[in-house]
C-alpha positions in Angstrom: 0.0 0.0 0.0 1.4 3.5 -0.9 2.7 5.6 2.1 0.0 8.2 2.0 -2.8 5.7 2.0 -1.3 3.8 4.9 -0.9 7.0 6.9 -4.5 8.1 6.1 -5.7 4.8 7.6 -3.4 5.3 10.5 -4.8 8.8 11.1 -8.3 7.4 11.4 -7.2 4.7 13.8 -5.3 7.0 16.0 -7.6 10.0 15.8 -5.3 15.7 12.4 -16.5 37.3 2.4 -19.5 39.2 2.8 -21.8 37.8 5.3 -24.2 35.8 3.4 -25.8 32.3 3.2 -26.0 29.9 0.3 -28.7 30.9 -2.2 -30.0 29.8 -5.5 -27.7 32.2 -7.4 -24.6 30.7 -5.8 -25.8 27.1 -6.5 -26.4 28.0 -10.2 -22.9 29.5 -10.6 -21.0 27.1 -8.5 -18.4 25.0 -10.2 -16.1 22.1 -9.3 -12.6 23.1 -8.5 -9.7 21.0 -9.8 -6.5 21.5 -7.9 -3.2 21.0 -9.6 -0.5 21.2 -6.9 2.6 23.3 -7.5 1.2 25.1 -10.6 1.3 28.6 -9.1 4.2 28.0 -6.9 7.6 29.4 -7.7 9.1 26.5 -5.8 8.5 22.8 -6.2 10.0 19.3 -5.3 10.8 18.2 -8.8 14.5 17.9 -8.1 14.2 16.9 -4.5 14.4 13.4 -3.0 12.7 11.8 -0.1 15.4 11.0 2.4 15.7 9.2 5.7 18.4 7.5 7.8 17.7 4.1 6.2 15.3 2.5 3.7 13.5 0.9 6.6 12.1 3.3 9.2 11.7 2.6 12.9 8.6 4.0 14.6 8.9 6.7 17.3 12.7 7.0 16.8 14.0 10.6 16.4 16.1 11.1 13.3 18.4 14.1 12.9 18.9 15.6 9.4 21.4 18.4 8.7 22.6 20.4 5.7 25.3 23.1 6.0 26.0 25.6 3.3 28.8 28.1 2.7 28.3 30.5 -0.2 30.8 30.9 -3.0 33.6 33.4 -2.5 32.4 37.0 -3.0 28.7 36.1 -2.2 26.8 37.0 0.9 23.5 35.3 1.8 20.5 37.3 3.1 17.5 35.0 3.2 16.0 31.6 2.3 12.5 30.5 1.2 11.9 26.9 2.3 9.3 24.3 1.5 9.2 20.9 3.2 7.0 18.0 4.2 7.6 14.9 6.2 6.3 11.4 6.7 5.2 11.9 9.5 6.4 14.8 11.9 9.3 17.1 12.5 10.7 20.3 14.1 12.7 22.6 11.8 15.7 24.7 12.8 17.9 27.3 11.0 21.2 28.1 12.7 20.0 26.6 15.9 16.8 28.6 16.1 13.5 26.7 16.0 11.5 27.9 13.0 8.4 25.7 13.0 7.0 22.2 12.9 5.8 20.0 10.0 3.2 17.7 11.6 0.1 19.1 10.2 -2.5 18.8 8.9 -2.8 15.5 10.6 0.9 14.8 9.8 -0.1 14.1 6.2 2.8 14.4 3.7 0.6 15.7 0.9 0.7 19.2 2.4 3.9 21.3 2.6 4.9 24.0 5.1 6.5 27.2 3.6 8.8 29.5 5.5 10.9 32.6 4.8 13.9 33.1 7.1 16.9 35.5 7.4 20.3 33.9 7.0 23.8 34.7 8.1 26.1 36.1 5.3 28.3 33.1 5.2 27.9 29.7 7.0 24.4 28.4 7.6 22.9 25.2 8.9 19.4 23.7 8.2 18.4 21.0 10.6 15.3 18.7 11.1 14.3 16.6 14.1 12.0 14.0 12.5 10.1 10.9 13.4 7.5 8.5 12.0 4.7 6.5 13.6 5.0 3.2 11.7 8.0 0.9 11.2 8.9 -0.5 7.8 10.0 0.2 4.3 9.0 3.7 3.0 7.4 4.6 6.3 9.6 7.6 7.0 10.7 10.4 4.7 11.6 14.1 4.5 11.5 16.1 1.3 12.6 19.8 1.1 13.6 22.6 -1.3 15.5 25.6 -0.1 15.8 28.7 -2.3 18.8 30.8 -1.2 19.0 34.5 -2.0 22.2 36.5 -2.1 22.7 40.2 -1.4 23.2 40.9 -5.1 19.7 39.4 -5.9 21.0 36.1 -7.4 19.9 32.7 -6.0 20.9 29.1 -5.4 18.8 26.1 -4.6 19.4 23.3 -2.2 17.4 20.1 -2.3 17.2 17.0 -0.1 19.5 14.4 -1.5 22.3 12.0 -0.5 24.6 15.0 0.5 22.6 15.6 3.7 23.9 14.2 7.0 21.4 12.0 8.9 21.6 10.1 12.2 19.1 8.0 14.2 19.1 9.1 17.8 19.8 12.8 18.1 22.6 14.2 20.3 22.1 17.3 22.3 22.7 20.5 20.3 22.6 18.8 16.9 20.8 21.8 15.4 23.5 24.3 16.3 25.9 25.6 13.7 28.9 24.6 15.9 27.8 21.0 16.0 30.2 18.6 14.2 28.3 16.2 12.0 31.3 15.0 9.9 31.0 11.5 11.5 27.3 11.2 10.6 26.3 8.9 7.8 25.0 10.5 4.6 21.3 10.3 3.9 19.6 7.3 2.3 17.5 8.4 -0.7 14.3 6.4 -0.4 12.5 7.8 -3.4 12.1 10.5 -6.0 9.3 13.0 -5.8 6.0 11.6 -7.2 7.7 8.4 -8.3 7.6 4.8 -7.2 6.2 4.2 -3.7 5.8 8.0 -3.4 3.8 8.4 -6.6 0.5 9.2 -4.8 2.1 11.8 -2.6 1.7 14.9 -4.8 2.4 17.7 -2.4 0.2 20.8 -2.2 2.5 23.8 -1.6 1.3 27.1 -0.1 1.3 29.7 -2.9 0.4 33.3 -3.7 -2.3 33.4 -5.0 -3.4 30.3 -3.1 -4.3 27.0 -4.6 -6.8 25.3 -2.3 -9.1 22.3 -2.7 -10.8 19.7 -0.4 -8.5 16.8 -1.3 -7.5 14.8 1.9 -9.8 16.9 4.1 -11.7 14.9 6.6 -15.4 15.1 7.6 -15.4 15.5 11.4 -18.0 15.6 14.2 -17.9 15.4 18.0 -16.0 12.7 19.8 -19.2 10.5 20.0 -20.5 9.2 16.6 -22.7 6.1 16.9 -21.7 3.1 14.7 -24.9 3.7 12.7 -23.6 7.2 11.9 -27.0 8.7 13.0 -26.3 11.7 15.1 -29.0 13.4 17.2 -30.4 16.7 16.0 -28.8 19.8 17.5 -25.9 22.3 17.3 -22.3 21.7 18.2 -19.4 24.1 18.6 -16.0 23.4 16.9 -12.6 25.1 17.3 -9.2 25.0 15.8 -6.3 27.3 16.8 -3.3 27.9 14.6 -0.2 29.7 16.1 2.3 31.0 13.5 6.0 30.5 13.9 8.0 33.5 15.2 8.3 36.2 12.5 5.5 34.8 10.4 2.6 37.2 10.4 -0.8 36.1 9.1 -1.8 38.0 6.1 -4.6 36.3 4.2 -6.7 33.2 4.9 -8.6 31.3 2.1 -11.2 29.0 3.6 -13.4 26.3 2.1 -16.3 25.1 4.3 -19.4 22.9 4.1 -21.5 21.2 6.8 -24.2 18.6 7.1 -26.6 20.4 7.6 -25.7 24.0 8.4 -22.9 26.2 9.8 -21.8 29.6 10.8 -18.1 30.3 10.5 -16.1 32.7 12.7 -12.5 33.8 12.3 -10.9 35.3 15.4 -14.4 36.0 16.8 -15.8 37.7 13.6 -18.7 36.1 11.8 -17.6 35.4 8.2 -20.5 33.6 6.6 -22.9 30.6 6.7 -24.2 27.8 4.6 -27.0 25.3 4.6 -26.0 22.6 2.0 -23.4 19.9 2.5 -23.1 19.6 -1.3 -21.9 23.2 -1.6 -18.7 24.5 0.0 -18.4 28.2 0.3 -15.1 29.9 -0.4 -14.1 32.9 1.8 -11.1 35.2 1.8 -10.2 36.8 5.1 -7.6 39.6 5.2 -5.9 40.4 8.5 -5.6 44.2 9.1 -3.6 43.7 12.2 -1.0 41.1 13.1 -2.8 38.4 15.2 -0.7 36.1 17.3 -3.0 33.3 16.4 -5.8 32.4 14.0 -8.8 30.8 15.6 -11.4 29.0 13.4 -14.7 28.5 15.2 -17.8 26.9 13.7 -21.3 26.5 15.0 -22.6 23.5 13.1 -26.2 22.2 13.2 -27.6 18.8 12.4 -31.2 19.7 11.7 -32.7 16.2 12.1 -31.3 12.9 13.4 -29.1 11.7 10.6 -25.4 11.6 9.6 -23.6 14.8 10.5 -20.3 16.3 9.5 -18.1 19.4 9.1 -15.6 19.9 6.3 -13.0 22.7 6.4 -9.8 23.6 4.5 -7.8 26.7 5.1 -4.7 28.0 3.3 -3.1 30.7 5.4 -0.5 33.0 3.7 1.8 34.8 6.0 3.9 37.9 5.6 7.4 37.3 7.0 8.6 40.2 9.1 10.9 42.5 7.1 10.7 40.4 3.9 9.1 41.1 0.6 8.6 38.9 -2.5 8.8 35.8 -0.2 5.8 33.6 0.5 5.2 31.7 3.7 2.1 29.6 4.3 0.4 26.6 5.8 -2.7 24.4 5.4 -5.1 23.8 8.2 -7.7 21.1 7.5 -10.6 19.6 9.4 -9.1 16.5 11.1 -8.6 15.2 14.6 -6.6 18.3 15.6 -10.0 20.1 16.0 -11.9 20.3 19.3 -15.7 20.2 19.9 -18.2 20.0 22.7 -21.5 18.1 23.0 -22.7 20.3 25.9 -24.6 23.6 25.7 -22.9 26.1 23.5 -20.9 28.3 25.8 -21.0 32.1 25.3 -17.9 33.4 23.6 -16.8 30.0 22.2 -15.8 31.8 19.0 -13.4 34.2 20.6 -9.6 33.8 20.5 -9.3 34.0 24.2 -11.8 31.2 24.9 -10.4 28.3 26.9 -11.1 25.1 25.1 -8.5 23.0 26.9 -11.2 20.7 28.4 -12.9 20.1 25.0 -12.2 16.6 23.6 -10.8 16.0 20.1 -13.3 15.4 17.3 -13.8 12.2 15.5 -12.5 12.0 11.9 -15.3 10.2 10.1 -14.2 9.8 6.5 -11.7 11.4 4.2 -13.1 13.5 1.4 -14.7 12.5 -1.1 -15.8 9.3 0.6 -19.4 8.3 1.2 -21.9 9.2 2.5 -21.2 12.8 1.4 -19.3 12.2 -1.9 -18.1 15.1 -4.1 -18.8 18.6 -2.9 -19.1 21.6 -5.3 -17.2 24.8 -4.5 -19.2 27.9 -4.8 -18.2 31.2 -6.5 -15.9 33.1 -4.0 -17.5 35.5 -1.6 -16.1 39.1 -1.5 -13.1 39.4 0.8 -13.6 40.4 4.4 -11.0 42.4 6.4 -10.8 41.8 10.2 
């Protein structure tokens, strides 16, 4: 079984704008959206390899991956734009500083993270602390592309390949520039991008303008879904909080959402829109006027009669790196078991960023889109942007 399909099954077992409603005009003009990953991205994984410490991965063992780079004589580095994804989770460092994680959405490798970071003029180190949840062949893997920019405006590109240093079991301080990795083995190339065992892992890369679809998104509901799938009528509150990495400022969020049977969507406490058909997903654009420290998606979803019930959400969040221009940073946030929900009475203020949802249980991931009983969802004509 291909890696992504295996992990999707594992995810289920271990369960990750004007204000307007859907109307007849939207339904009439709605159209299906076909997403072709990488098309609008200035970066891709075409030349990159999936690498690991060996061809056979060991579950829950931390693997260190490092790449150092010194520019050619007469060149001075200023910044890097980095895309990566992992099978299944990691923490990413540049010159010893933690930049972010790569374990979402739901640790699925079909979605890349994208960062913009400042570099030192000369020697720089890129490091990953990675792990996988399943042992076996093709069960672990990292793929990355790093676009380096020099002070004169020229660029170089680094890709994951057999020149990287990789070690199972990570020594203290492995992410620091001063760490000596010369005794570490070189990486094992376990596959080419979109080839062989990795052929079904076509990676969606945050882009500007965004490219967003519902592929691999999961229909979710509260933590109690009867085996029959029949859920009592009533409303439920759902929340998902995303905290950007340091220096990554949320700029624009593109959101696709549908619910069986109805929903109202809030972003950072502001009502964005609503819908009443699980066969139609609304598309909203939210522009952030300020610089929020977190982005909170909150949804009030209603099952109008005792029946199957579900919520489907996909968000692509573009960020504006502090002090950087012409550099895209972004992340995908999907409906999965990283969301929280409550079956109790809807508490006042549940949609606000400061609301404490720490006691709320994780949702249940019911099926992965476009599986039954919901099947394919049509994406409506985009709503006008909302600024909050």
